[in-house]
C-alpha positions as CSV (number, residue, x, y, z in Angstrom):
1,M,-236.9,-88.3,-24.1
2,A,-234.1,-90.0,-21.8
3,E,-232.7,-87.8,-19.4
4,T,-229.2,-88.6,-19.9
5,E,-229.8,-88.0,-23.8
6,I,-227.6,-85.8,-25.5
7,I,-229.2,-82.2,-27.3
8,I,-227.1,-80.1,-29.6
9,V,-228.9,-77.2,-29.8
10,D,-229.7,-75.9,-33.5
11,Y,-230.3,-71.9,-34.1
12,G,-228.9,-71.9,-38.0
13,M,-225.1,-71.4,-37.2
14,G,-222.9,-74.4,-36.4
15,N,-220.9,-77.4,-37.8
16,L,-224.1,-80.0,-35.8
17,R,-223.5,-82.7,-37.7
18,S,-220.1,-83.3,-37.4
19,V,-220.2,-82.8,-33.6
20,Q,-223.2,-85.4,-33.3
21,K,-220.7,-87.4,-35.6
22,A,-218.1,-86.7,-33.3
23,F,-220.3,-88.3,-29.9
24,E,-221.5,-91.2,-32.2
25,K,-217.6,-91.8,-32.6
26,V,-217.5,-92.2,-28.6
27,G,-220.6,-94.4,-28.3
28,Y,-223.1,-91.7,-27.9
29,H,-225.9,-91.0,-29.7
30,A,-227.1,-87.0,-30.1
31,Q,-230.1,-85.1,-31.3
32,I,-229.9,-81.8,-33.3
33,T,-232.8,-79.7,-32.7
34,Q,-234.1,-76.7,-32.6
35,D,-237.4,-77.4,-30.5
36,P,-237.5,-75.0,-27.4
37,K,-239.5,-77.4,-25.6
38,I,-237.2,-80.8,-26.4
39,I,-233.9,-78.7,-25.3
40,A,-236.1,-77.6,-21.8
41,E,-236.1,-81.5,-21.2
42,A,-232.8,-81.9,-22.3
43,G,-230.1,-83.8,-19.6
44,R,-227.2,-83.2,-21.8
45,L,-227.2,-79.3,-23.7
46,V,-224.7,-78.9,-26.0
47,L,-224.4,-74.7,-27.5
48,P,-221.5,-75.3,-30.9
49,G,-221.3,-72.3,-33.4
50,V,-219.4,-71.5,-36.2
51,G,-219.9,-67.6,-37.0
52,A,-220.8,-64.0,-35.9
53,F,-221.8,-63.1,-32.0
54,K,-224.4,-60.9,-33.6
55,D,-225.9,-62.6,-35.4
56,A,-225.6,-66.2,-33.3
57,I,-227.6,-64.5,-30.7
58,A,-230.1,-63.1,-32.8
59,K,-230.8,-66.1,-34.1
60,I,-231.3,-67.9,-29.9
61,R,-233.1,-64.8,-29.3
62,S,-235.8,-65.3,-32.6
63,A,-236.3,-68.7,-32.3
64,G,-237.4,-68.3,-28.6
65,L,-234.8,-71.0,-27.2
66,E,-232.3,-68.1,-24.8
67,K,-234.5,-69.0,-22.1
68,P,-234.3,-72.2,-22.0
69,I,-230.5,-72.1,-22.1
70,L,-230.1,-70.2,-19.6
71,D,-232.5,-72.6,-17.4
72,H,-230.6,-75.3,-18.2
73,L,-227.0,-73.8,-17.3
74,H,-228.8,-72.9,-14.2
75,S,-229.9,-76.1,-13.3
76,N,-226.2,-77.1,-13.5
77,K,-226.9,-80.0,-15.4
78,P,-224.3,-80.8,-18.1
79,F,-223.6,-78.5,-20.4
80,L,-221.0,-77.8,-23.7
81,G,-220.0,-74.8,-25.4
82,I,-218.1,-75.2,-28.2
83,C,-216.1,-72.5,-30.0
84,L,-219.3,-69.5,-30.6
85,G,-221.2,-71.3,-28.4
86,M,-218.8,-70.4,-25.3
87,Q,-218.5,-66.8,-26.6
88,L,-222.5,-66.2,-26.4
89,L,-222.4,-67.3,-22.3
90,F,-220.5,-63.9,-21.6
91,E,-222.6,-60.3,-21.1
92,T,-221.0,-58.5,-24.3
93,G,-219.3,-59.9,-27.5
94,W,-218.0,-56.3,-29.5
95,E,-217.6,-58.2,-33.1
96,D,-219.3,-55.7,-35.6
97,G,-220.5,-53.5,-31.8
98,K,-221.2,-53.7,-29.5
99,H,-224.2,-56.8,-28.3
100,K,-225.7,-58.3,-25.2
101,G,-224.5,-61.9,-25.2
102,L,-226.0,-64.8,-22.6
103,G,-225.1,-63.3,-19.6
104,F,-224.2,-66.5,-17.5
105,Y,-220.9,-65.5,-17.4
106,K,-219.7,-62.3,-16.4
107,G,-217.0,-61.0,-19.0
108,E,-217.1,-59.7,-22.8
109,V,-215.5,-61.1,-26.1
110,V,-212.9,-58.9,-27.7
111,L,-210.4,-59.6,-31.2
112,I,-207.5,-60.7,-30.6
113,P,-204.8,-59.2,-30.0
114,S,-202.5,-57.7,-33.5
115,A,-198.9,-58.4,-32.7
116,P,-196.3,-59.0,-35.6
117,G,-195.6,-62.2,-37.0
118,L,-199.3,-63.3,-35.8
119,K,-201.8,-64.4,-38.1
120,I,-205.5,-63.4,-37.4
121,P,-207.9,-65.7,-37.0
122,H,-206.3,-68.2,-34.9
123,M,-206.3,-71.0,-37.0
124,G,-204.5,-74.6,-36.4
125,W,-203.3,-77.1,-33.5
126,N,-202.2,-74.9,-30.0
127,Q,-201.2,-76.5,-26.8
128,L,-203.3,-76.1,-23.6
129,T,-202.1,-74.7,-20.3
130,I,-204.7,-75.9,-17.8
131,V,-205.2,-74.0,-15.1
132,K,-207.9,-76.5,-13.1
133,D,-208.8,-79.8,-12.4
134,T,-211.8,-80.9,-14.2
135,P,-213.5,-84.2,-15.1
136,F,-214.0,-83.0,-18.5
137,L,-210.1,-83.1,-19.1
138,K,-210.3,-86.9,-17.3
139,G,-206.8,-88.1,-19.3
140,F,-206.0,-85.2,-21.0
141,P,-202.2,-84.8,-21.2
142,K,-200.0,-81.8,-20.1
143,D,-198.9,-81.3,-23.4
144,G,-202.1,-81.7,-25.2
145,S,-203.0,-79.8,-28.4
146,V,-206.5,-78.8,-29.6
147,Y,-207.7,-77.3,-32.8
148,F,-209.0,-73.5,-32.5
149,V,-210.5,-71.4,-35.1
150,H,-211.1,-67.7,-34.0
151,S,-210.9,-64.2,-34.3
152,F,-212.0,-63.4,-31.0
153,Y,-211.9,-64.7,-27.1
154,A,-213.6,-64.5,-24.0
155,I,-212.2,-62.6,-20.8
156,P,-213.4,-63.8,-17.8
157,K,-214.4,-61.4,-15.0
158,S,-213.4,-64.0,-12.7
159,T,-210.9,-65.8,-12.9
160,D,-213.0,-68.8,-11.2
161,I,-214.1,-69.8,-14.0
162,L,-211.2,-70.5,-15.8
163,I,-209.9,-73.8,-16.3
164,A,-207.1,-73.5,-19.7
165,T,-205.1,-70.9,-21.4
166,T,-203.4,-71.3,-24.9
167,D,-201.3,-68.9,-26.2
168,Y,-201.6,-66.7,-29.0
169,P,-198.5,-65.1,-28.4
170,N,-200.4,-64.2,-24.9
171,P,-202.2,-66.4,-22.6
172,I,-206.4,-66.4,-23.5
173,T,-209.4,-68.1,-22.8
174,A,-209.1,-71.8,-24.3
175,I,-212.0,-73.1,-21.5
176,V,-214.2,-71.9,-19.0
177,G,-217.0,-73.7,-16.7
178,E,-217.8,-75.1,-13.0
179,G,-220.0,-77.7,-11.5
180,N,-221.8,-79.5,-14.7
181,R,-221.0,-76.9,-17.1
182,V,-217.7,-76.0,-19.4
183,A,-217.1,-74.4,-22.8
184,T,-214.3,-74.5,-24.4
185,Q,-213.2,-72.1,-27.5
186,F,-211.5,-74.8,-29.4
187,H,-213.5,-77.4,-31.3
188,P,-213.1,-80.3,-29.7
189,E,-215.1,-82.8,-32.8
190,K,-211.9,-81.8,-35.0
191,S,-209.7,-82.0,-31.9
192,Q,-208.9,-85.8,-33.3
193,S,-208.2,-88.4,-29.6
194,L,-207.9,-85.9,-27.6
195,G,-210.9,-84.0,-28.3
196,L,-213.3,-87.2,-28.7
197,G,-212.1,-88.2,-24.8
198,I,-213.5,-84.5,-23.9
199,L,-216.8,-85.2,-26.0
200,K,-216.4,-89.0,-23.9
201,N,-216.1,-87.0,-20.4
202,F,-219.2,-84.8,-21.1
203,A,-221.2,-88.1,-22.2
204,E,-220.2,-89.7,-19.1
205,L,-220.3,-87.1,-16.6
206,N,-222.9,-88.3,-13.6
């Protein structure tokens, strides 16, 4: 397998084919797999996800995928987490009880606080506030909007990993990462040209 090949982790939860098709639109092949050996050898790893934190982390562990995912993260090879795939990187998720995540980042995933007139889940287009420059956002406009679908959001213990926020109505985490690793609360594959640009940047990262 080529070191540059993009591997999408299949743990039974997520819009895998839409992520794969989005990479194809920007000219890159991406393989969907649940094979721990292929994941361990990936040059670029994508952890997508749609659904509940509790079920997702249980599926990852039962499939023997926790170690190869964490090994990849610690190697600083290119990594992209999407939506639930971002939330799983944190220590604790509070959806339907308290659940232990992958723990790569310190922090927790909590329910978006209710406010008058605020709909939960947060669903639809929302503008990003970029707080730190990153190659993943090359060419992304300052007033760019992306597509969200979520009821929970991550609160990192350190702002050092915070790349962007979005207002709903208060600032909530939209992108975290450092080095060659990045994770988005929104769905790049559903965010039209700006989202495809992020995927292209990821695929072309040195």
